[in-house]
Kinemage of the C-alpha trace (Angstrom):
@kinemage 1
@onewidth
@group {chain A} dominant
@subgroup {mainchain}
@vectorlist {calphas} color= white
{ca met a 1} P 58.515 -65.231 88.292
{ca glu a 2} L 55.907 -67.514 87.050
{ca thr a 3} L 54.879 -66.981 83.250
{ca tyr a 4} L 51.659 -67.877 81.518
{ca asp a 5} L 49.877 -66.962 78.385
{ca tyr a 6} L 46.602 -65.671 80.194
{ca ile a 7} L 46.075 -64.841 83.768
{ca ile a 8} L 42.571 -64.724 84.839
{ca val a 9} L 41.850 -62.734 87.972
{ca gly a 10} L 38.809 -64.209 89.731
{ca gly a 11} L 37.306 -67.673 89.546
{ca gly a 12} L 33.790 -66.621 89.508
{ca thr a 13} L 31.101 -67.375 86.756
{ca ala a 14} L 33.086 -65.351 84.151
{ca gly a 15} L 36.506 -66.732 85.277
{ca cys a 16} L 35.424 -70.340 85.230
{ca ile a 17} L 33.995 -69.960 81.395
{ca leu a 18} L 37.189 -68.230 80.177
{ca ala a 19} L 39.476 -70.578 81.926
{ca glu a 20} L 37.892 -73.602 80.296
{ca arg a 21} L 37.600 -71.881 76.755
{ca leu a 22} L 41.041 -70.592 76.581
{ca ser a 23} L 42.758 -73.642 78.114
{ca ala a 24} L 40.795 -75.987 75.645
{ca asn a 25} L 43.880 -75.040 73.288
{ca lys a 26} L 46.778 -76.917 74.697
{ca lys a 27} L 49.125 -74.311 73.473
{ca his a 28} L 47.679 -71.692 76.073
{ca arg a 29} L 48.982 -71.751 79.464
{ca val a 30} L 46.260 -70.346 81.777
{ca leu a 31} L 46.434 -69.211 85.348
{ca val a 32} L 43.191 -68.507 87.393
{ca ile a 33} L 43.727 -66.732 90.647
{ca glu a 34} L 40.902 -66.740 93.072
{ca ala a 35} L 40.740 -65.229 96.716
{ca gly a 36} L 38.222 -67.926 97.750
{ca ser a 37} L 38.204 -71.488 98.134
{ca pro a 38} L 37.186 -74.590 96.268
{ca pro a 39} L 33.430 -75.116 96.769
{ca arg a 40} L 33.371 -77.763 99.548
{ca ser a 41} L 30.334 -76.772 101.514
{ca pro a 42} L 27.510 -79.474 101.504
{ca trp a 43} L 25.052 -76.631 101.341
{ca ile a 44} L 26.275 -75.656 97.779
{ca pro a 45} L 24.565 -78.453 95.735
{ca ile a 46} L 21.199 -78.167 97.691
{ca pro a 47} L 19.223 -75.434 96.102
{ca ala a 48} L 17.701 -74.178 99.351
{ca gly a 49} L 21.269 -74.046 100.840
{ca phe a 50} L 21.427 -70.487 99.301
{ca ser a 51} L 19.881 -69.090 102.612
{ca lys a 52} L 22.775 -70.559 104.587
{ca leu a 53} L 25.496 -69.542 102.101
{ca leu a 54} L 24.202 -66.005 101.839
{ca val a 55} L 25.181 -65.494 105.452
{ca asn a 56} L 28.442 -67.471 105.225
{ca gln a 57} L 31.836 -65.445 105.267
{ca arg a 58} L 33.721 -68.306 103.525
{ca tyr a 59} L 31.561 -68.191 100.333
{ca asn a 60} L 30.179 -64.678 100.530
{ca trp a 61} L 32.159 -61.317 100.866
{ca arg a 62} L 29.451 -59.926 102.995
{ca leu a 63} L 29.807 -56.475 101.715
{ca thr a 64} L 27.382 -53.582 102.662
{ca ser a 65} L 26.594 -50.145 101.010
{ca thr a 66} L 27.407 -46.909 102.401
{ca pro a 67} L 24.338 -45.587 104.085
{ca glu a 68} L 22.498 -43.071 101.830
{ca pro a 69} L 19.579 -40.780 102.249
{ca thr a 70} L 17.621 -42.315 99.287
{ca thr a 71} L 17.427 -45.528 101.387
{ca ala a 72} L 16.896 -44.259 104.747
{ca asn a 73} L 20.615 -44.090 105.712
{ca arg a 74} L 20.831 -47.865 106.012
{ca ala a 75} L 23.835 -50.021 105.365
{ca ile a 76} L 22.289 -52.630 102.730
{ca pro a 77} L 23.796 -55.979 102.354
{ca ile a 78} L 25.666 -56.553 98.825
{ca pro a 79} L 26.298 -60.289 98.655
{ca arg a 80} L 29.150 -61.389 96.273
{ca gly a 81} L 30.061 -65.028 95.883
{ca arg a 82} L 33.605 -66.081 97.090
{ca gly a 83} L 35.403 -69.101 95.733
{ca leu a 84} L 35.442 -70.997 92.511
{ca gly a 85} L 32.170 -70.621 91.034
{ca gly a 86} L 31.725 -67.131 92.408
{ca ser a 87} L 28.271 -65.934 92.945
{ca ser a 88} L 26.836 -68.970 91.061
{ca leu a 89} L 27.550 -70.919 94.279
{ca ile a 90} L 25.227 -68.758 96.357
{ca asn a 91} L 22.798 -67.186 94.204
{ca gly a 92} L 19.042 -68.124 93.686
{ca met a 93} L 19.738 -69.975 90.446
{ca ile a 94} L 17.005 -68.070 88.652
{ca tyr a 95} L 17.837 -67.988 84.794
{ca val a 96} L 16.742 -65.151 82.715
{ca arg a 97} L 18.156 -63.936 79.415
{ca gly a 98} L 16.780 -60.401 79.566
{ca gln a 99} L 14.881 -58.576 76.712
{ca glu a 100} L 16.354 -58.019 73.112
{ca gln a 101} L 16.186 -54.417 73.476
{ca asp a 102} L 18.571 -54.595 76.604
{ca tyr a 103} L 21.383 -55.576 74.364
{ca asp a 104} L 20.451 -53.467 71.528
{ca arg a 105} L 20.750 -50.496 74.038
{ca trp a 106} L 24.259 -51.648 74.665
{ca ala a 107} L 25.278 -51.305 70.883
{ca glu a 108} L 23.448 -47.848 70.980
{ca ala a 109} L 25.666 -46.850 73.808
{ca gly a 110} L 28.830 -47.624 71.807
{ca ala a 111} L 29.322 -51.253 72.538
{ca gln a 112} L 29.507 -52.333 68.940
{ca gly a 113} L 28.678 -56.066 68.234
{ca trp a 114} L 26.841 -56.561 71.439
{ca asp a 115} L 23.233 -56.115 69.970
{ca trp a 116} L 20.805 -58.874 70.370
{ca arg a 117} L 21.536 -60.389 67.015
{ca asn a 118} L 25.109 -60.771 67.760
{ca val a 119} L 24.847 -62.029 71.430
{ca glu a 120} L 22.030 -64.428 70.976
{ca pro a 121} L 24.090 -67.283 69.738
{ca tyr a 122} L 26.199 -67.116 72.790
{ca phe a 123} L 23.205 -67.794 74.983
{ca lys a 124} L 22.260 -70.741 72.738
{ca arg a 125} L 25.976 -71.987 73.076
{ca phe a 126} L 25.901 -72.423 76.837
{ca glu a 127} L 22.189 -73.299 77.438
{ca his a 128} L 21.236 -77.109 78.040
{ca cys a 129} L 17.500 -76.601 77.952
{ca ala a 130} L 15.705 -79.814 77.143
{ca phe a 131} L 12.188 -78.163 77.226
{ca gly a 132} L 12.803 -75.247 74.779
{ca asp a 133} L 12.070 -74.722 71.420
{ca ser a 134} L 14.459 -73.652 68.469
{ca thr a 135} L 15.151 -70.270 70.138
{ca arg a 136} L 16.845 -72.058 72.876
{ca gly a 137} L 20.112 -73.889 73.259
{ca gln a 138} L 19.961 -77.776 73.605
{ca ala a 139} L 23.475 -79.094 74.288
{ca gly a 140} L 25.471 -76.563 76.132
{ca pro a 141} L 27.227 -77.050 79.463
{ca met a 142} L 24.785 -75.025 81.592
{ca his a 143} L 21.763 -77.197 82.653
{ca ile a 144} L 18.381 -75.341 82.769
{ca glu a 145} L 15.365 -76.819 84.276
{ca glu a 146} L 11.829 -75.523 85.163
{ca val a 147} L 11.231 -75.254 88.796
{ca ala a 148} L 9.527 -78.706 89.629
{ca glu a 149} L 7.822 -77.792 92.911
{ca arg a 150} L 4.024 -77.099 92.918
{ca cys a 151} L 1.920 -75.837 95.790
{ca lys a 152} L -1.471 -74.548 96.468
{ca ile a 153} L -0.282 -70.991 96.857
{ca ser a 154} L 1.636 -71.159 93.435
{ca glu a 155} L -1.311 -72.636 91.496
{ca ala a 156} L -3.662 -69.993 93.126
{ca ala a 157} L -1.133 -67.275 92.188
{ca leu a 158} L -1.177 -68.259 88.538
{ca ala a 159} L -4.921 -68.479 88.336
{ca ala a 160} L -5.211 -65.110 90.019
{ca ala a 161} L -2.684 -63.570 87.383
{ca his a 162} L -5.033 -65.056 84.632
{ca ala a 163} L -8.067 -63.608 86.219
{ca ala a 164} L -6.362 -60.240 86.328
{ca gly a 165} L -5.835 -60.310 82.579
{ca trp a 166} L -2.121 -61.300 82.518
{ca pro a 167} L -1.147 -64.211 80.156
{ca met a 168} L 0.377 -67.493 80.984
{ca asn a 169} L 4.116 -67.535 79.325
{ca lys a 170} L 5.419 -70.939 78.712
{ca asp a 171} L 8.881 -69.850 78.264
{ca tyr a 172} L 9.894 -66.240 79.061
{ca asn a 173} L 13.370 -66.783 77.521
{ca ser a 174} L 12.232 -67.459 74.054
{ca gly a 175} L 11.403 -63.846 72.924
{ca asp a 176} L 8.561 -62.258 74.819
{ca gln a 177} L 9.042 -61.869 78.698
{ca thr a 178} L 5.428 -60.738 79.465
{ca gly a 179} L 3.182 -63.002 81.714
{ca phe a 180} L 3.298 -65.463 84.520
{ca gly a 181} L 4.606 -69.091 85.146
{ca tyr a 182} L 7.131 -71.145 86.814
{ca tyr a 183} L 10.915 -70.003 87.003
{ca gln a 184} L 13.579 -71.562 85.074
{ca val a 185} L 16.719 -72.508 87.187
{ca leu a 186} L 20.400 -73.399 86.748
{ca gln a 187} L 19.994 -76.845 88.050
{ca lys a 188} L 20.688 -80.455 86.873
{ca asn a 189} L 18.502 -83.017 88.440
{ca arg a 190} L 17.194 -80.498 90.903
{ca arg a 191} L 20.698 -79.732 92.241
{ca arg a 192} L 22.451 -76.434 91.788
{ca trp a 193} L 24.529 -76.396 88.747
{ca ser a 194} L 27.248 -73.787 88.977
{ca ala a 195} L 29.835 -72.398 86.534
{ca tyr a 196} L 32.246 -74.310 88.524
{ca asp a 197} L 30.370 -77.486 87.812
{ca ala a 198} L 29.781 -76.831 84.125
{ca tyr a 199} L 33.074 -75.420 83.037
{ca leu a 200} L 35.910 -75.299 85.506
{ca arg a 201} L 35.583 -78.734 87.101
{ca pro a 202} L 35.809 -80.708 83.955
{ca ala a 203} L 38.882 -78.827 82.932
{ca leu a 204} L 40.923 -79.103 86.107
{ca ser a 205} L 42.819 -81.995 84.842
{ca arg a 206} L 44.430 -80.114 81.839
{ca pro a 207} L 48.136 -79.558 82.360
{ca asn a 208} L 48.055 -76.207 80.798
{ca leu a 209} L 45.542 -74.917 83.372
{ca thr a 210} L 46.770 -73.660 86.794
{ca val a 211} L 44.285 -72.709 89.511
{ca lys a 212} L 45.365 -70.923 92.701
{ca thr a 213} L 42.829 -70.580 95.488
{ca asp a 214} L 42.918 -68.621 98.730
{ca ala a 215} L 45.145 -66.228 96.807
{ca gln a 216} L 44.268 -62.595 96.386
{ca val a 217} L 45.554 -60.376 93.597
{ca gln a 218} L 46.950 -57.165 95.212
{ca arg a 219} L 47.848 -55.056 91.933
{ca leu a 220} L 48.625 -55.238 88.292
{ca ile a 221} L 52.147 -55.025 87.170
{ca phe a 222} L 52.820 -52.634 84.269
{ca asn a 223} L 55.664 -51.949 81.974
{ca gly a 224} L 54.780 -48.510 80.710
{ca asn a 225} L 51.266 -48.900 79.423
{ca his a 226} L 51.486 -52.634 79.024
{ca cys a 227} L 49.980 -54.802 81.806
{ca ala a 228} L 52.708 -57.561 82.088
{ca gly a 229} L 51.432 -59.524 84.991
{ca val a 230} L 49.879 -59.495 88.715
{ca arg a 231} L 51.187 -59.401 92.249
{ca tyr a 232} L 49.214 -61.640 94.533
{ca leu a 233} L 49.375 -62.907 98.083
{ca lys a 234} L 49.318 -66.580 98.755
{ca ala a 235} L 49.700 -68.035 102.250
{ca gly a 236} L 51.027 -64.825 103.344
{ca arg a 237} L 53.691 -64.474 100.821
{ca pro a 238} L 53.723 -61.943 97.916
{ca met a 239} L 54.155 -63.624 94.543
{ca asn a 240} L 54.357 -62.385 91.004
{ca ala a 241} L 52.978 -63.893 87.786
{ca ala a 242} L 53.747 -62.584 84.338
{ca ala a 243} L 51.429 -62.842 81.429
{ca ser a 244} L 52.852 -63.053 77.891
{ca ser a 245} L 49.516 -62.458 76.277
{ca glu a 246} L 47.010 -60.891 78.487
{ca val a 247} L 45.582 -60.287 82.001
{ca ile a 248} L 41.821 -60.648 82.050
{ca leu a 249} L 39.852 -59.223 85.027
{ca cys a 250} L 36.881 -61.261 86.112
{ca ala a 251} L 36.616 -60.084 89.723
{ca gly a 252} L 33.259 -58.683 89.287
{ca ser a 253} L 31.664 -55.163 89.556
{ca ile a 254} L 32.722 -54.741 93.051
{ca his a 255} L 36.375 -55.705 93.062
{ca asn a 256} L 37.499 -54.813 89.378
{ca pro a 257} L 37.477 -51.053 90.163
{ca gln a 258} L 38.977 -51.410 93.352
{ca leu a 259} L 41.946 -53.254 91.832
{ca leu a 260} L 42.326 -50.943 88.979
{ca glu a 261} L 42.449 -48.003 91.553
{ca leu a 262} L 44.904 -49.673 93.654
{ca ser a 263} L 47.012 -50.371 90.473
{ca gly a 264} L 46.988 -46.689 89.734
{ca ile a 265} L 44.132 -46.790 87.045
{ca gly a 266} L 41.152 -44.414 87.324
{ca gln a 267} L 40.415 -41.051 88.437
{ca pro a 268} L 43.750 -39.526 89.307
{ca glu a 269} L 42.681 -37.207 91.944
{ca his a 270} L 40.967 -40.191 93.947
{ca ile a 271} L 43.887 -42.264 93.345
{ca lys a 272} L 46.249 -39.873 94.974
{ca thr a 273} L 44.141 -39.768 98.168
{ca leu a 274} L 44.947 -43.514 98.432
{ca gly a 275} L 48.691 -42.614 98.524
{ca ile a 276} L 49.023 -44.184 95.262
{ca glu a 277} L 50.566 -42.798 92.208
{ca pro a 278} L 48.327 -42.607 89.068
{ca ile a 279} L 49.779 -44.323 86.005
{ca his a 280} L 46.585 -44.023 83.830
{ca ala a 281} L 43.608 -41.813 83.870
{ca leu a 282} L 40.173 -43.470 83.223
{ca asn a 283} L 37.423 -41.482 84.711
{ca gly a 284} L 34.774 -44.041 84.309
{ca val a 285} L 36.583 -46.635 86.629
{ca gly a 286} L 33.895 -47.253 89.523
{ca glu a 287} L 31.285 -45.251 87.985
{ca asn a 288} L 27.920 -46.295 86.494
{ca tyr a 289} L 27.158 -48.731 89.149
{ca gln a 290} L 23.594 -50.318 88.707
{ca asp a 291} L 21.649 -52.919 90.610
{ca his a 292} L 18.172 -54.094 90.961
{ca tyr a 293} L 16.567 -52.896 94.095
{ca ala a 294} L 13.376 -54.959 95.457
{ca thr a 295} L 10.628 -54.658 98.058
{ca arg a 296} L 9.304 -57.845 99.587
{ca met a 297} L 5.681 -57.578 100.104
{ca asn a 298} L 4.281 -60.403 102.164
{ca trp a 299} L 0.880 -61.748 103.427
{ca gln a 300} L -0.187 -64.216 106.267
{ca val a 301} L -1.898 -67.394 104.683
{ca arg a 302} L -4.650 -69.676 105.730
{ca asp a 303} L -5.794 -73.194 104.493
{ca ala a 304} L -2.382 -73.841 102.954
{ca val a 305} L 0.748 -75.295 104.308
{ca thr a 306} L 3.741 -73.002 103.410
{ca ile a 307} L 7.516 -73.190 103.325
{ca asn a 308} L 7.516 -71.406 106.854
{ca glu a 309} L 5.828 -74.676 108.487
{ca arg a 310} L 7.755 -77.035 106.283
{ca ser a 311} L 10.953 -75.822 107.253
{ca arg a 312} L 10.769 -76.614 110.941
{ca gly a 313} L 10.329 -79.685 113.297
{ca val a 314} L 8.935 -83.032 112.014
{ca arg a 315} L 7.945 -81.374 108.785
{ca leu a 316} L 11.521 -80.537 108.071
{ca ile a 317} L 12.789 -83.929 108.649
{ca lys a 318} L 10.165 -85.156 106.081
{ca glu a 319} L 11.360 -82.554 103.688
{ca leu a 320} L 15.013 -83.864 104.168
{ca met a 321} L 13.942 -87.334 103.372
{ca arg a 322} L 11.975 -86.341 100.309
{ca tyr a 323} L 14.866 -84.433 98.827
{ca ala a 324} L 17.337 -87.122 99.619
{ca leu a 325} L 15.062 -89.906 98.008
{ca gln a 326} L 13.264 -87.987 95.297
{ca arg a 327} L 14.889 -84.558 94.704
{ca arg a 328} L 11.727 -82.856 95.422
{ca gly a 329} L 10.302 -80.609 98.155
{ca ile a 330} L 11.330 -77.197 99.547
{ca leu a 331} L 15.033 -78.247 99.548
{ca ser a 332} L 14.763 -78.053 95.601
{ca leu a 333} L 13.627 -74.458 95.604
{ca gly a 334} L 16.000 -71.275 95.224
{ca thr a 335} L 14.618 -67.777 95.502
{ca gly a 336} L 11.530 -67.987 93.372
{ca leu a 337} L 8.747 -70.366 92.375
{ca val a 338} L 6.361 -68.304 90.318
{ca tyr a 339} L 7.472 -65.418 88.076
{ca gly a 340} L 5.804 -62.567 86.665
{ca phe a 341} L 6.990 -59.885 84.192
{ca val a 342} L 4.594 -56.954 83.722
{ca ser a 343} L 4.622 -53.564 82.353
{ca thr a 344} L 3.853 -50.198 84.224
{ca pro a 345} L 3.023 -47.014 82.504
{ca tyr a 346} L 6.773 -45.975 83.183
{ca ala a 347} L 8.135 -48.836 81.095
{ca lys a 348} L 10.847 -47.784 78.531
{ca tyr a 349} L 10.240 -50.992 76.618
{ca gly a 350} L 8.688 -54.454 77.340
{ca pro a 351} L 8.123 -55.482 80.996
{ca asp a 352} L 9.750 -53.182 83.698
{ca ile a 353} L 8.577 -55.176 86.811
{ca gln a 354} L 9.741 -58.711 87.866
{ca tyr a 355} L 7.874 -60.756 90.473
{ca phe a 356} L 9.148 -63.522 92.683
{ca ile a 357} L 6.416 -65.354 94.360
{ca val a 358} L 6.856 -68.024 96.703
{ca asp a 359} L 4.883 -69.530 99.504
{ca ala a 360} L 7.246 -68.221 102.391
{ca ser a 361} L 7.631 -64.982 104.221
{ca tyr a 362} L 10.632 -63.492 105.985
{ca ala a 363} L 10.700 -62.063 109.355
{ca asn a 364} L 14.199 -60.856 108.405
{ca ala a 365} L 14.778 -60.844 104.590
{ca ala a 366} L 18.535 -59.778 105.084
{ca glu a 367} L 19.225 -62.602 107.355
{ca arg a 368} L 16.877 -65.190 105.594
{ca val a 369} L 14.964 -65.769 108.825
{ca leu a 370} L 11.451 -67.059 108.038
{ca asp a 371} L 8.208 -66.238 109.830
{ca lys a 372} L 6.716 -68.814 112.114
{ca thr a 373} L 3.151 -68.276 110.845
{ca pro a 374} L 2.091 -69.481 107.263
{ca gly a 375} L 3.054 -66.844 104.725
{ca met a 376} L 3.554 -65.685 101.092
{ca thr a 377} L 5.914 -63.178 99.562
{ca ile a 378} L 5.904 -61.278 96.253
{ca gly a 379} L 9.262 -59.692 95.665
{ca val a 380} L 8.761 -56.711 93.421
{ca thr a 381} L 11.796 -55.528 91.301
{ca gln a 382} L 12.063 -52.591 88.890
{ca leu a 383} L 13.943 -54.022 85.968
{ca gln a 384} L 15.065 -50.912 84.019
{ca pro a 385} L 16.658 -48.514 86.605
{ca glu a 386} L 17.970 -45.112 85.773
{ca ser a 387} L 19.663 -44.630 89.197
{ca lys a 388} L 23.429 -44.983 89.139
{ca gly a 389} L 26.042 -44.950 91.846
{ca ser a 390} L 29.654 -45.727 92.389
{ca ile a 391} L 32.315 -48.023 93.813
{ca his a 392} L 35.672 -46.762 94.914
{ca ala a 393} L 38.467 -47.907 97.011
{ca val a 394} L 38.782 -46.328 100.417
{ca asp a 395} L 42.393 -46.940 101.176
{ca ser a 396} L 45.581 -48.796 99.628
{ca gln a 397} L 44.763 -52.383 101.033
{ca ile a 398} L 42.922 -54.784 98.681
{ca gly a 399} L 41.482 -56.388 101.716
{ca ser a 400} L 39.590 -53.334 102.646
{ca ser a 401} L 35.889 -53.292 101.729
{ca pro a 402} L 35.443 -50.319 99.015
{ca ala a 403} L 32.852 -47.584 99.419
{ca ile a 404} L 29.712 -48.973 97.708
{ca arg a 405} L 27.243 -46.058 96.834
{ca pro a 406} L 24.453 -47.412 94.876
{ca asn a 407} L 22.257 -44.333 94.941
{ca phe a 408} L 18.986 -46.339 94.641
{ca leu a 409} L 15.695 -44.738 93.666
{ca ser a 410} L 17.278 -41.495 92.952
{ca ala a 411} L 16.598 -40.904 89.301
{ca gly a 412} L 14.017 -40.870 86.550
{ca asp a 413} L 10.959 -42.947 87.314
{ca asp a 414} L 12.584 -45.693 89.403
{ca ala a 415} L 10.712 -44.959 92.440
{ca asn a 416} L 7.286 -44.352 90.689
{ca ala a 417} L 7.668 -47.585 88.774
{ca leu a 418} L 8.327 -49.620 91.902
{ca ala a 419} L 5.428 -48.205 93.664
{ca glu a 420} L 3.250 -48.977 90.657
{ca gly a 421} L 4.586 -52.518 90.721
{ca met a 422} L 3.575 -52.877 94.278
{ca gln a 423} L -0.027 -51.643 93.425
{ca met a 424} L -0.250 -54.126 90.543
{ca ala a 425} L 0.904 -56.882 92.986
{ca arg a 426} L -2.115 -56.017 95.100
{ca lys a 427} L -4.409 -56.137 92.098
{ca leu a 428} L -2.968 -59.772 91.764
{ca val a 429} L -3.710 -60.847 95.280
{ca ala a 430} L -7.126 -59.513 95.104
{ca gln a 431} L -8.084 -61.912 92.383
{ca ser a 432} L -9.818 -65.430 93.087
{ca pro a 433} L -8.641 -67.927 93.967
{ca leu a 434} L -5.587 -66.486 95.810
{ca asn a 435} L -7.706 -63.924 97.689
{ca ser a 436} L -9.521 -66.648 99.686
{ca leu a 437} L -6.115 -67.904 101.047
{ca leu a 438} L -4.738 -64.726 102.454
{ca val a 439} L -5.405 -63.486 105.963
{ca glu a 440} L -3.951 -59.963 105.709
{ca glu a 441} L -1.044 -58.192 104.158
{ca met a 442} L 1.713 -58.010 106.590
{ca asn a 443} L 4.178 -55.749 104.749
{ca pro a 444} L 3.726 -52.952 103.928
{ca gly a 445} L 0.379 -53.367 105.319
{ca met a 446} L -2.912 -51.808 103.748
{ca asp a 447} L -2.363 -48.448 105.600
{ca val a 448} L 0.486 -47.873 103.276
{ca asn a 449} L -1.871 -47.114 100.290
{ca asp a 450} L -0.686 -44.322 98.156
{ca ser a 451} L 2.398 -43.956 95.860
{ca glu a 452} L 4.154 -41.572 98.237
{ca ser a 453} L 3.638 -43.737 101.275
{ca leu a 454} L 4.767 -46.956 99.218
{ca ile a 455} L 7.859 -45.254 97.844
{ca glu a 456} L 8.781 -44.417 101.612
{ca trp a 457} L 8.379 -47.810 102.671
{ca ala a 458} L 10.434 -48.881 99.809
{ca arg a 459} L 13.283 -46.629 100.849
{ca glu a 460} L 13.131 -47.796 104.452
{ca thr a 461} L 12.886 -51.540 103.917
{ca gly a 462} L 14.060 -52.476 100.251
{ca gln a 463} L 17.135 -54.571 99.494
{ca thr a 464} L 19.229 -55.192 96.510
{ca ile a 465} L 18.706 -58.539 94.647
{ca tyr a 466} L 22.388 -58.881 94.123
{ca his a 467} L 22.897 -57.661 90.486
{ca pro a 468} L 25.563 -55.162 90.482
{ca ile a 469} L 26.864 -54.214 86.985
{ca gly a 470} L 28.609 -51.352 85.011
{ca thr a 471} L 31.504 -50.160 87.042
{ca cys a 472} L 34.037 -50.830 84.128
{ca arg a 473} L 31.615 -50.281 81.206
{ca met a 474} L 31.863 -50.767 77.569
{ca gly a 475} L 31.938 -47.859 75.158
{ca arg a 476} L 33.543 -46.098 72.237
{ca glu a 477} L 37.214 -45.299 72.133
{ca asp a 478} L 36.359 -41.658 72.348
{ca asp a 479} L 33.913 -42.082 75.274
{ca asp a 480} L 35.500 -40.528 78.288
{ca gln a 481} L 33.317 -42.504 80.737
{ca ala a 482} L 34.138 -45.886 78.965
{ca val a 483} L 36.687 -48.124 80.620
{ca val a 484} L 36.814 -50.790 78.009
{ca asn a 485} L 36.025 -50.775 74.182
{ca ser a 486} L 33.711 -53.287 72.547
{ca arg a 487} L 36.552 -55.777 72.344
{ca leu a 488} L 36.811 -55.629 76.121
{ca lys a 489} L 40.359 -53.995 76.092
{ca val a 490} L 41.060 -51.411 78.712
{ca arg a 491} L 41.074 -48.065 76.992
{ca gly a 492} L 44.698 -46.723 76.389
{ca leu a 493} L 46.362 -49.779 77.841
{ca ser a 494} L 47.583 -53.036 76.253
{ca gly a 495} L 47.613 -56.513 77.666
{ca leu a 496} L 44.592 -55.856 79.879
{ca arg a 497} L 40.932 -57.004 79.349
{ca ile a 498} L 37.911 -57.074 81.527
{ca ala a 499} L 35.131 -59.690 80.984
{ca asp a 500} L 32.187 -59.943 83.477
{ca ala a 501} L 29.229 -57.825 84.741
{ca ser a 502} L 31.338 -54.839 85.277
{ca val a 503} L 31.453 -54.156 81.598
{ca met a 504} L 27.654 -54.033 80.966
{ca pro a 505} L 26.789 -50.451 79.839
{ca ser a 506} L 23.245 -50.814 81.305
{ca met a 507} L 21.035 -53.161 83.193
{ca val a 508} L 19.455 -56.236 81.637
{ca ser a 509} L 15.847 -56.920 82.471
{ca gly a 510} L 16.156 -59.966 84.818
{ca asn a 511} L 18.504 -61.965 86.845
{ca thr a 512} L 22.091 -61.181 85.538
{ca gln a 513} L 23.941 -64.592 85.647
{ca gly a 514} L 22.789 -65.375 82.121
{ca ala a 515} L 24.325 -62.147 80.771
{ca val a 516} L 27.596 -62.710 82.544
{ca met a 517} L 27.774 -66.026 81.056
{ca met a 518} L 27.056 -64.668 77.564
{ca val a 519} L 29.688 -61.840 78.146
{ca ala a 520} L 32.381 -64.456 78.940
{ca glu a 521} L 31.516 -66.856 76.110
{ca lys a 522} L 31.760 -63.791 73.731
{ca ala a 523} L 34.809 -62.593 75.382
{ca ala a 524} L 36.653 -66.036 74.817
{ca asp a 525} L 35.826 -65.869 71.111
{ca ile a 526} L 37.164 -62.346 70.880
{ca ile a 527} L 40.453 -63.077 72.760
{ca ile a 528} L 40.986 -66.225 70.664
{ca ala a 529} L 40.388 -64.335 67.448
{ca asp a 530} L 42.694 -61.527 68.433
{ca lys a 531} L 45.348 -63.951 69.455
{ca ala a 532} L 45.012 -65.404 65.818
{ca ser a 533} L 45.300 -62.173 64.139
């Protein structure tokens, strides 16, 4: 039986941060157990490599949702990163803090101490943002750059947004999201900068930090109501590790609830169907699943060379050379070039629609296959979803994919807001000079012109943009649906915390990696403070 002070389950974004922060004290013996491998693919540091990694089973769990009527009974891909660095190895690198009200809502829902005033210092702690003002962090480990690429379509899109009456926003992370501009990305010298690069790799030489890869935790070990350690599988052999202080789950919104249920924690009646004896009832395990759902509208383009053509033949060879020599060109791009944050009449507070504008169009978005003709895409995402789903284990094997039921576009004004966001995108492209560069709207096409038909098209074609949260949410001690309290301790148990996207009570307005990093940084302070007391 190996013994450590802290066992971190999962080497993704949150796991990397906690491993570095906790092992900084030489007295802490820290173990990280990661089901995936070290990040060795040559595509990882290249920003455009995300399109290869999203369909690579070595670095992506390649999960899918359970078909549901609200999304035309389709199995929708749910990418999740696998390996040291987790989803920060395969995501689009876009960095968004979210809106202040997002975090104030957390506190109102019972997550005491997680309001904007209390979480903003943690964003500033990890940010390394050379172009920002005093609202931004300047010396943290996570490098943030503005997208450097410029093209005819992107410049025309910004001019069109201005003509339509929207403001240009120099820094959407400095307080007010509203407006348009170029995205900020987690890159250093136009190379992907993952949580592994920023946190874990510099700490690997510490003698008090042990990292085990290709090792999957099968269940948690309990002595009564105390989590004493974990059982994991390494090279086909079952092994045990004991935690003298705590086990910290950082396996994400998909795998945390599955692991809890396979350890006997969750809804007792469901756990019994798995052939497992329940040991602790927590009705919120696996519930409150939320994600951002998006449509991808695209147009055929003229009088401009787009990524569709630049990614083939001789032009691709030139792009490879340009990136190798200058770190510029299409290989420096992630999932977005131009951003837009706008408000529909359905907004609860601030912008409720996020645009991802890029001079490319997909023949198959799920498989990242580009059109052969020049194209442009506007991804349209509704930021403040009310729809909630669930994630639950389907059997007693940790290797089985859980049942993921997102329940997209099922509640409140989610569908209406998304349809309005698509109509507003059409208002944008109708403005000069962008309108002169467009041949026709390919998807959904102008024959899909009213809210009802736009919603139907969204149900039939939309995809998640890979931001699952909330399945082990924070809340008050007396909240029956809360899984952890505001200090991230699992309610009713000792020796067990959760610290990643799964604890978020509600969605943040934008890409979620920034919020995950904040949660991990604050979690490290909480754990260290509790240890000292």
